[in-house]
C-alpha positions as CSV (number, residue, x, y, z in Angstrom):
1,X,-21.0,52.3,18.8
2,X,-20.1,51.6,22.4
3,X,-18.7,53.7,25.3
4,X,-15.3,53.3,26.9
5,X,-13.3,55.2,29.4
6,X,-9.6,56.0,29.4
7,X,-7.3,55.1,32.3
8,X,-5.9,58.6,31.9
9,X,-9.0,60.1,33.6
10,X,-7.4,59.0,36.9
11,X,-4.0,60.1,38.1
12,X,-1.4,57.8,39.7
13,X,-2.1,59.5,43.0
14,X,-5.8,58.6,42.6
15,X,-5.1,55.1,41.3
16,X,-1.6,53.9,42.0
17,X,-2.0,50.5,40.3
18,X,-3.6,49.2,37.2
19,X,-6.1,47.2,39.3
20,X,-7.1,50.4,41.2
21,X,-7.7,52.2,37.9
22,X,-9.7,49.4,36.3
23,X,-11.9,49.1,39.5
24,X,-12.5,52.9,39.5
25,X,-13.6,52.8,35.8
26,X,-16.0,49.9,36.6
27,X,-17.4,51.9,39.5
28,X,-18.3,54.7,37.1
29,X,-20.5,52.3,35.2
30,X,-18.3,51.6,32.2
31,X,-18.0,48.2,30.6
32,X,-14.9,49.0,28.4
33,X,-11.6,50.7,29.0
34,X,-8.9,52.5,27.0
35,X,-5.6,51.6,28.5
36,X,-2.8,54.1,28.4
37,X,0.8,52.9,28.2
38,X,3.2,55.8,28.4
39,X,6.6,55.8,30.1
40,X,6.4,57.2,33.6
41,X,2.9,58.5,33.2
42,X,0.3,55.8,33.8
43,X,-0.2,52.3,35.2
44,X,1.0,50.4,32.2
45,X,4.6,50.4,31.2
46,X,5.3,50.0,27.4
47,X,9.0,49.3,28.2
48,X,8.1,46.3,30.4
49,X,5.5,45.1,27.9
50,X,8.3,44.8,25.4
51,X,10.9,43.3,27.6
52,X,9.3,41.5,30.6
53,X,7.2,38.4,30.1
54,X,6.3,38.1,33.7
55,X,5.0,41.7,33.7
56,X,2.9,41.0,30.6
57,X,1.4,37.8,32.2
58,X,0.5,39.7,35.4
59,X,-1.1,42.6,33.5
60,X,-3.0,40.3,31.2
61,X,-4.4,38.5,34.2
62,X,-5.4,41.7,35.9
63,X,-7.1,43.1,32.8
64,X,-9.0,39.9,32.1
65,X,-10.0,39.5,35.7
66,X,-11.5,43.0,35.8
67,X,-14.2,41.9,33.3
68,X,-13.8,45.1,31.3
69,X,-13.5,45.0,27.5
70,X,-10.4,46.7,26.2
71,X,-11.2,49.2,23.5
72,X,-7.7,50.4,22.7
73,X,-4.2,50.7,24.0
74,X,-3.0,54.3,23.7
75,X,0.7,54.0,23.9
76,X,4.1,55.7,23.2
77,X,6.9,53.5,22.2
78,X,10.6,54.4,22.6
79,X,10.8,55.4,18.9
80,X,8.3,57.1,16.7
81,X,7.0,55.5,13.5
82,X,8.7,58.2,11.5
83,X,12.1,57.7,13.0
84,X,15.0,58.1,10.6
85,X,17.3,55.2,9.9
86,X,16.9,51.5,9.5
87,X,18.4,50.5,12.8
88,X,16.2,52.9,14.7
89,X,13.1,51.8,12.8
90,X,13.9,48.2,13.6
91,X,13.6,49.1,17.3
92,X,10.2,50.7,16.7
93,X,9.1,47.6,14.7
94,X,10.1,45.2,17.4
95,X,8.3,47.2,20.0
96,X,5.2,47.5,17.9
97,X,5.1,43.7,17.3
98,X,5.3,43.1,21.0
99,X,2.4,45.6,21.6
100,X,0.3,43.7,19.0
101,X,1.0,40.4,20.8
102,X,-0.1,42.0,24.1
103,X,-3.2,43.5,22.6
104,X,-4.1,40.2,21.1
105,X,-3.8,38.5,24.6
106,X,-6.3,41.0,26.1
107,X,-8.7,41.0,23.1
108,X,-8.0,44.6,22.2
109,X,-9.0,45.7,18.7
110,X,-6.9,48.9,18.3
111,X,-3.5,50.4,19.1
112,X,-3.2,54.1,19.0
113,X,0.3,55.7,18.7
114,X,1.5,59.3,18.1
115,X,2.7,60.1,14.6
116,X,5.6,62.2,15.9
117,X,5.9,65.7,17.5
118,X,6.4,68.8,15.4
119,X,9.0,70.1,17.8
120,X,11.2,67.1,17.3
121,X,11.0,66.7,13.5
122,X,12.9,69.1,11.2
123,X,11.4,67.8,7.9
124,X,7.7,67.1,8.5
125,X,6.9,66.2,4.9
126,X,9.7,63.6,5.0
127,X,8.3,62.2,8.2
128,X,4.8,61.8,6.6
129,X,6.4,60.1,3.6
130,X,8.2,57.6,5.8
131,X,5.0,56.7,7.5
132,X,3.4,56.2,4.1
133,X,6.2,53.9,3.0
134,X,5.9,51.9,6.2
135,X,2.1,51.5,6.3
136,X,1.8,48.4,4.1
137,X,3.9,46.2,6.4
138,X,2.0,47.5,9.4
139,X,-1.2,46.6,7.7
140,X,0.0,43.0,7.2
141,X,0.8,42.8,10.9
142,X,-2.5,44.2,11.9
143,X,-4.5,41.8,9.7
144,X,-2.5,38.9,11.2
145,X,-3.9,39.8,14.6
146,X,-7.2,41.5,13.6
147,X,-6.0,44.7,15.3
148,X,-6.0,48.2,13.8
149,X,-3.3,50.8,14.2
150,X,-4.1,54.5,14.3
151,X,-2.5,57.8,14.9
152,X,-4.0,60.2,17.3
153,X,-4.4,63.6,15.5
154,X,-2.8,65.3,18.5
155,X,-2.3,69.1,18.7
156,X,1.5,69.6,18.4
157,X,2.0,66.5,16.2
158,X,2.7,66.4,12.5
159,X,-1.0,65.6,12.1
160,X,-2.4,68.5,13.9
161,X,-3.4,70.1,10.6
162,X,-6.3,68.6,8.7
163,X,-4.4,68.9,5.4
164,X,-1.6,66.7,6.7
165,X,-4.1,64.2,7.9
166,X,-5.8,63.9,4.6
167,X,-2.5,63.7,2.8
168,X,-1.4,60.8,5.0
169,X,-4.7,58.9,5.1
170,X,-4.8,58.9,1.3
171,X,-1.6,56.9,1.4
172,X,-2.0,54.7,4.5
173,X,-5.7,54.0,5.2
174,X,-6.9,51.3,6.1
175,X,-3.4,50.0,7.0
176,X,-3.1,53.0,9.4
177,X,-6.0,55.1,10.3
178,X,-6.6,57.9,12.8
179,X,-7.9,58.0,16.3
180,X,-10.3,60.9,16.0
181,X,-10.4,63.3,18.9
182,X,-12.1,66.6,18.1
183,X,-10.6,68.4,21.1
184,X,-7.3,68.6,19.3
185,X,-8.9,70.5,16.4
186,X,-11.3,72.6,18.4
187,X,-8.6,74.0,20.7
188,X,-6.9,75.3,17.5
189,X,-10.0,77.1,16.5
190,X,-11.0,74.4,13.9
191,X,-14.8,73.8,14.2
192,X,-16.3,70.4,14.6
193,X,-18.0,70.7,11.2
194,X,-14.6,71.4,9.5
195,X,-13.4,68.0,10.7
196,X,-16.3,66.0,9.3
197,X,-14.4,64.7,6.3
198,X,-11.5,63.2,8.3
199,X,-13.9,61.1,10.5
200,X,-14.3,58.2,7.9
201,X,-10.6,57.5,8.4
202,X,-11.2,56.7,12.1
203,X,-10.2,53.3,13.5
204,X,-10.9,54.6,17.1
205,X,-12.4,57.7,18.7
206,X,-11.7,59.8,21.9
207,X,-14.0,62.4,23.3
208,X,-13.8,65.2,25.9
209,X,-15.1,68.7,25.7
210,X,-12.7,71.5,24.7
211,X,-12.7,75.1,23.5
212,X,-10.5,77.3,21.5
213,X,-7.2,77.6,23.4
214,X,-8.0,74.8,25.8
215,X,-7.6,71.1,25.1
216,X,-9.8,70.3,28.1
217,X,-13.1,72.0,29.1
218,X,-16.1,71.2,31.2
219,X,-19.5,70.4,29.8
220,X,-20.6,73.9,30.8
221,X,-17.9,75.9,29.0
222,X,-16.9,73.6,26.2
223,X,-17.6,74.2,22.5
224,X,-18.1,70.6,21.3
225,X,-21.7,69.7,20.6
226,X,-22.1,66.1,21.4
227,X,-25.2,65.9,19.2
228,X,-23.2,67.1,16.2
229,X,-20.3,64.8,17.2
230,X,-22.4,61.7,17.4
231,X,-24.2,62.7,14.2
232,X,-20.9,62.9,12.3
233,X,-19.8,59.5,13.6
234,X,-23.1,58.0,12.4
235,X,-22.8,59.7,9.0
236,X,-19.4,58.1,8.5
237,X,-20.8,54.7,9.5
238,X,-18.4,54.5,12.4
239,X,-19.3,51.5,14.6
240,X,-16.4,51.2,17.1
241,X,-15.7,52.5,20.6
242,X,-16.0,56.0,21.8
243,X,-13.7,56.6,24.7
244,X,-14.0,59.4,27.2
245,X,-10.5,60.8,27.8
246,X,-10.0,63.6,30.2
247,X,-6.4,63.5,31.7
248,X,-4.1,64.8,34.4
249,X,-6.8,65.0,37.0
250,X,-8.8,67.7,35.0
251,X,-12.1,66.1,36.0
252,X,-11.0,64.9,39.5
253,X,-14.6,64.5,40.7
254,X,-15.6,62.8,37.5
255,X,-18.6,65.1,37.1
256,X,-17.9,65.9,33.4
257,X,-17.1,62.3,32.7
258,X,-20.5,61.3,34.0
259,X,-22.3,64.1,32.1
260,X,-20.6,63.1,28.8
261,X,-21.4,59.4,29.5
262,X,-25.1,60.0,30.2
263,X,-25.4,62.4,27.2
264,X,-23.8,59.9,24.8
265,X,-26.0,57.1,26.0
266,X,-29.1,59.3,25.5
267,X,-27.8,59.9,21.9
268,X,-27.8,56.1,21.2
269,X,-24.3,55.0,22.1
270,X,-24.3,51.7,24.0
271,X,-23.1,51.9,27.6
């Protein structure tokens, strides 16, 4: 396993450009980066990746020049994977293919996308079934590039419940896996141990501390045991990146990021 750091740890006010963000992550001592690509939120625009070749070329050059490995692209496309209707899904599919091409250019092994928000989906079981039906073609695309696709098991999404995650993974893994982030479970009152059986479906991993009722918490008041967390990853034979992902300036001084980084290194994760 190897450490990474998300570009989400810095706000646009702190790091207005992608280059600023990459340099700040290098300055913290990281060798790998998770790159966020969300409309109007972070330094990388998924809309422009899909539509603007010159923008793609510039971003590729900036990322490669940084010297950082890219562990994952955490992105939101204009359509969710469970979108209803062939025409709408074709838009998703075209954008996803463009994101795979971009990931291939920067040597990125994983793309993480949301599965769809509960508040936007009337029939959640139908949405899960659609993802299951679409997983095989996505697996073919992933194998073409040697890149995995995973869903973040985000609180508020159709995969916030462990049962939904198991149901879907039984039908999609390894074509689609999960990006395991225990904070989304812990904030719901689900213990770390209760999530152990979902870990083997992980194509990628995020970590920050959290507690019941709070998706983000400091190392002094969080409820996630990093020893237990690393042990669970080891037990599942996970051997990928572990990306530290605070967001929206929660850890503005980076004290918790550094504490997690040093603790994970002490537990055997490569820096």
